[in-house]
C-alpha positions in Angstrom: 32.6 -5.0 -3.3 32.0 -2.8 -6.3 28.4 -3.0 -7.4 29.5 -3.3 -11.0 31.0 -6.7 -10.2 27.8 -8.0 -8.6 24.4 -9.1 -10.1 21.9 -6.4 -9.4 18.5 -7.4 -8.1 15.4 -6.6 -10.2 13.0 -8.3 -7.8 12.7 -9.0 -4.1 11.4 -11.7 -1.8 9.2 -10.6 1.1 9.9 -13.0 3.9 6.8 -11.9 5.9 6.1 -13.5 9.3 6.4 -17.3 9.0 6.9 -20.2 6.6 4.6 -22.6 8.4 1.3 -23.1 6.4 -0.9 -23.3 9.5 0.5 -20.1 10.9 0.0 -18.4 7.6 -3.6 -19.5 7.4 -4.3 -18.1 10.8 -2.6 -14.9 10.0 -4.5 -14.7 6.7 -7.8 -14.9 8.5 -6.7 -12.3 11.1 -5.5 -9.8 8.6 -8.5 -10.4 6.4 -10.8 -9.6 9.3 -8.8 -6.5 10.2 -8.8 -5.3 6.6 -12.6 -5.7 6.3 -13.1 -3.9 9.6 -10.8 -1.1 8.4 -12.4 -0.8 5.0 -16.0 -0.8 6.4 -15.2 1.5 9.4 -13.4 4.1 7.4 -15.9 3.9 4.6 -18.7 4.4 7.1 -17.0 7.5 8.5 -16.6 8.9 5.0 -20.3 8.2 4.2 -21.6 9.6 7.4 -19.7 12.8 7.1 -20.5 13.3 3.4 -24.3 12.7 3.7 -24.9 14.3 7.1 -25.0 18.1 6.9 -24.6 18.4 10.7 -21.0 17.0 10.3 -20.0 19.6 7.6 -17.6 21.4 9.9 -13.8 21.7 9.7 -13.2 19.0 12.4 -15.1 16.3 10.5 -13.7 17.6 7.2 -10.2 16.7 8.4 -11.5 13.4 9.9 -12.9 12.6 6.5 -9.5 13.1 4.9 -7.9 11.0 7.7 -10.2 8.1 6.9 -9.4 8.4 3.2 -5.7 8.3 3.9 -6.2 5.3 6.2 -8.1 3.5 3.4 -5.1 4.2 1.2 -2.6 2.8 3.7 -4.5 -0.5 4.2 -5.3 -1.0 0.6 -1.6 -0.5 -0.4 -0.3 -3.1 2.0 -2.8 -5.6 3.3 -4.0 -7.1 -0.1 -0.4 -7.8 -1.0 0.2 -9.3 2.4 -2.9 -11.5 2.1 -1.7 -12.8 -1.3 1.8 -13.5 0.1 0.4 -15.5 3.0 -1.2 -18.0 0.7 1.5 -17.9 -1.9 4.8 -19.8 -1.8 6.8 -17.3 -3.8 6.3 -13.9 -2.2 8.2 -12.2 -5.0 7.7 -8.5 -5.8 9.3 -6.7 -8.7 11.5 -3.6 -8.1 8.9 -1.4 -9.8 6.0 -2.7 -7.6 8.2 -2.4 -4.5 9.1 1.2 -5.4 5.5 2.1 -6.1 4.4 0.7 -2.7 7.2 2.5 -0.9 6.4 5.9 -2.5 2.7 5.6 -1.9 3.3 4.8 1.8 5.7 7.7 2.2 3.3 10.1 0.5 0.3 9.0 2.7 2.4 8.9 5.9 3.9 12.3 5.5 0.5 13.8 4.6 -1.1 12.1 7.6 1.5 13.4 10.0 0.8 17.0 8.8 -3.0 16.4 8.9 -2.9 15.3 12.5 -1.1 18.6 13.3 -3.7 20.5 11.4 -6.4 18.7 13.4 -4.7 19.8 16.6 -4.6 23.4 15.3 -8.4 23.2 14.7 -9.0 22.1 18.3 -6.7 24.8 19.6 -8.6 27.5 17.7 -12.0 26.1 18.7 -11.1 25.9 22.4 -8.6 28.7 23.0 -9.9 31.3 20.4 -13.6 30.4 20.0 -14.7 33.9 18.9 -12.1 33.9 16.1 -12.9 30.3 15.0 -15.4 31.3 12.1 -12.7 33.5 10.6 -9.5 31.4 11.3 -11.2 28.1 10.2 -13.5 29.3 7.4 -13.9 26.8 4.6 -11.7 28.7 2.1 -8.9 28.6 4.6 -9.5 24.9 5.4 -9.3 24.0 1.7 -6.1 26.1 1.4 -4.4 24.4 4.5 -5.4 21.0 3.3 -4.0 21.7 -0.2 -0.7 22.8 1.4 -0.6 19.7 3.6 -1.0 17.6 0.4 1.7 19.4 -1.5 4.1 19.2 1.5 3.4 15.4 1.7 4.9 15.0 -1.8 8.2 16.7 -0.6 9.9 13.5 0.8 9.6 11.9 -2.6 11.7 14.6 -4.2 14.8 14.0 -2.1 15.4 10.3 -2.5 18.4 9.0 -4.5 18.2 5.6 -6.2 20.8 3.0 -5.1 21.6 -0.4 -6.6 20.3 -3.5 -4.9 22.2 -6.8 -4.9 21.6 -10.4 -4.0 20.6 -11.8 -1.6 17.3 -10.1 -2.3 15.3 -11.1 0.7 13.5 -8.4 2.6 12.8 -9.3 6.2 9.4 -7.6 6.1 5.9 -8.1 4.8 6.1 -4.9 2.7 8.6 -2.6 1.0 9.4 -0.5 4.1 12.2 2.0 3.5 14.7 0.9 6.2 14.2 -2.8 5.5 14.8 -2.3 1.7 17.8 -0.1 2.4 19.5 -3.0 4.1 19.8 -4.7 0.7 21.6 -1.8 -1.0 25.1 -2.5 -2.2 26.0 1.1 -2.9 26.7 4.1 -0.8 23.6 4.7 1.4 24.9 7.6 3.5 22.8 10.2 1.6 19.7 8.2 2.0 20.3 7.7 5.7 20.8 11.4 6.2 17.6 12.2 4.2 15.6 9.7 6.3 16.7 11.5 9.5 15.8 14.9 8.0 12.4 13.7 6.8 11.8 12.1 10.2 12.7 15.4 11.9 10.5 17.4 9.6 7.4 15.2 9.3 7.5 13.4 12.6 9.2 15.4 15.3 8.2 18.9 14.3 4.4 18.1 13.9 4.5 16.1 17.1 6.1 19.0 19.1 3.5 21.4 17.5 0.7 19.0 18.7 2.1 18.8 22.2 2.4 22.7 22.3 -1.2 23.0 21.1 -2.6 20.6 23.7 -0.6 22.2 26.5 -2.2 25.5 25.6 -5.6 23.8 25.4 -5.0 22.2 28.8 -4.4 25.6 30.4 -7.5 27.0 28.8 -9.6 24.1 29.9 -8.5 24.5 33.5 -9.9 28.0 33.5 -13.3 26.7 32.5 -15.9 25.8 35.1 -15.9 22.1 36.1 -19.2 21.6 34.4 -17.8 22.4 31.0 -14.5 20.6 31.4 -15.7 17.1 30.6 -17.3 18.2 27.3 -14.2 20.1 26.3 -11.9 17.2 27.1 -14.1 14.8 25.2 -13.7 16.8 22.0 -9.9 16.4 22.2 -9.5 12.9 23.8 -10.1 11.1 20.5 -7.4 13.1 18.7 -5.0 12.6 21.6 -5.5 8.8 21.4 -4.9 8.8 17.7 -1.8 11.0 17.9 -0.3 8.9 20.7 -0.7 5.7 18.7 0.5 7.1 15.4 3.4 9.3 16.5 4.5 7.0 19.3 5.0 4.0 17.0 6.5 6.1 14.2 9.1 7.9 16.4 10.2 4.7 18.1 10.6 3.0 14.7 12.3 5.8 12.7 14.0 8.2 15.0 17.1 6.2 15.3 20.1 5.6 12.9 19.2 3.2 10.1 22.4 1.2 10.9 20.7 0.2 14.2 17.5 -0.8 12.5 16.2 -4.3 13.5 14.2 -5.9 10.7 12.4 -8.1 13.1 11.2 -5.3 15.4 10.6 -2.9 12.5 8.3 -5.5 10.9 6.0 -5.5 14.0 6.1 -1.7 14.4 5.1 -1.4 10.8 2.2 -3.8 11.5 0.8 -1.3 14.0 1.3 1.7 11.7 -0.3 0.3 8.5 -2.8 -2.3 9.9 -3.7 -1.6 13.5 -3.8 2.2 13.6 -5.9 2.6 10.4 -8.4 0.1 11.8 -8.5 1.7 15.3 -8.8 5.3 14.1 -12.4 5.2 12.9 -13.4 3.1 15.9 -11.9 5.5 18.4 -13.6 8.5 16.7 -17.0 6.8 16.5 -17.0 5.3 20.0 -16.1 8.5 21.7 -18.0 11.1 19.6 -21.6 11.9 20.2 -22.1 13.6 16.8 -20.8 10.6 14.9 -22.9 8.2 17.0 -26.0 10.3 16.4 -25.3 10.4 12.7 -24.9 6.6 12.7 -28.2 6.2 14.6 -30.0 8.4 12.1 -28.6 6.6 9.1 -29.4 3.1 10.5 -32.9 4.3 11.5 -33.6 5.6 7.9 -32.1 2.4 6.5 -34.4 0.3 8.7 -37.4 2.4 7.8 -36.8 2.0 4.1 -36.2 -1.7 4.6 -39.6 -2.1 6.4 -41.3 -0.1 3.7 -39.8 -2.4 1.1 -40.9 -5.5 3.0 -44.5 -4.1 3.3 -44.5 -3.2 -0.4 -43.3 -6.7 -1.3 -46.1 -8.4 0.7 -48.7 -6.2 -0.9 -47.4 -7.1 -4.3 -47.6 -10.8 -3.5 
């Protein structure tokens, strides 16, 4: 039917996960806990890296940016999800939906490229250690980060607006691109082609680059004496875990024709991408990284020392 003969939607209804009140209350508590963990864990990583001079190296500089991006992902999606879980309407305007979608695309594209940049950093550190101070000097790190940020904006420039008609119900908890595209009543072939091109550019190519980097790293590590292999592997294992989680979920979800998109499955895949992964990333890095754990120990020790001094001062004053 011609879109001109239909009423165009100016708002959407996010169906979310369930309509049962008890289920929504349980989900509200679960997502609230995950959000608080994500905010505190990523915030802690940011603070540790910023205040600890021992962590002022390119690897932790990129990790700091990753934590900042994860904060952006969770803060863009989870607060809205929490409100919808306790609200009966779950209505979002077209402008708010577009804003959420564009922010998520920007952050996701940037994060894909940043993970590839982190793999390059590990490749240079392990395979070309003598050239590391030159290849990864701070001026070059800033330049590469700036390029990654500018390239992350690129997907926003190739979208084409389409009309949306009723029924205006999105089978999702957020304005995810493929789910929203199901409501379009105009020609979506251009948008579907652009989704595939963007997925190829920002998912597949960085993923292949990361695989190639770690294959090269593996061959270099195998040449190292067994005593040094464990330490070398430990520096890369955290990044491999994060990459496996992030790219694995994203490729399964997006690297297929939008016409075969399942709203129900896509909803749960998105849950891992925007809730679980940003929560796990700082935990993975902190639990398997001696430098970060040592920085945490120093910070907590200083905090406890100041707290004890404060208690002693308060007793003397009394």
